[in-house]
N, C-alpha and C positions, 0 to 999 in steps of 0.2 A: 504494500500500500504506500502511496506517495502522499505526503502532506504538503499542500501548497497554500500559502496565504495570499489572497488577492483583495483588491478593493472593487466594490461594485460601482458601475457607471450607468448613467441613464442611456437607454437605447430605445428611442421612440417612447412607447408607453410601458416598456419593460425595463428591467435591470440586467446588466451583463457583467460577467466576471472575466476579466482579461488575464489569461495565463502568461507567465513570463516566457520569453523566447527560449531560455535554456531548458525549461520543463517540456516545451513543445518538441524541441530537438531530441532530448534524451528519451522521450517516450514515443517518438515517431508519430505524433498526432497530425491529423490532416483535417482540412475543412469538411464540415458536415459529418464528422465522425462522432458517434455517440459515446459519451463518457458518463461516469457516475460521480456526482458530487455528494459528499457527506457534509451536511451543515451542522455546526456546533455553536450553540449560543454561549458566548463567553461573558455574559453580563453579570453572572453570579459567582465568578471565580473567587473573589475575596470572601463573599458570604459563605460559600462552601468551605473554604479553608478555615476561617475563623469560627464557623459554626461547629466544627469538630471539637474545638477547644472549650466551648461554653459549658460542657459538663465536667470540666476539669475540677477535681475536688481539692487538690493539694496546692498550697501556696508555694511561691518561689523559694521561700526560706526552707520549707519542709523538703523540697526536692534537693536543694543544695546540701542539706544535712545528710540525706540519703546518699548522695554522690560522695561526700566526704567520708562517710562511714565505709562505703564500698572501697574507696581508694586506699584508705588507711588500714583496712583489715586484710589486705592482700599480702 
């Protein structure tokens, strides 16, 4: 699978995604060739990342104590 990031452009009443020349050459893409695009909504990346941490029960100080304990007991 190839991951390509492109910017949409207005094309009449539609939007188009222009593929970089290097990707076209590497994959031997031709005009009117059917390809499959997988769209991914990246608007909630930070929410997903920090949402994982909201159930974190330990304070930073407790975590640091555990780390010190593990390091000094070896």
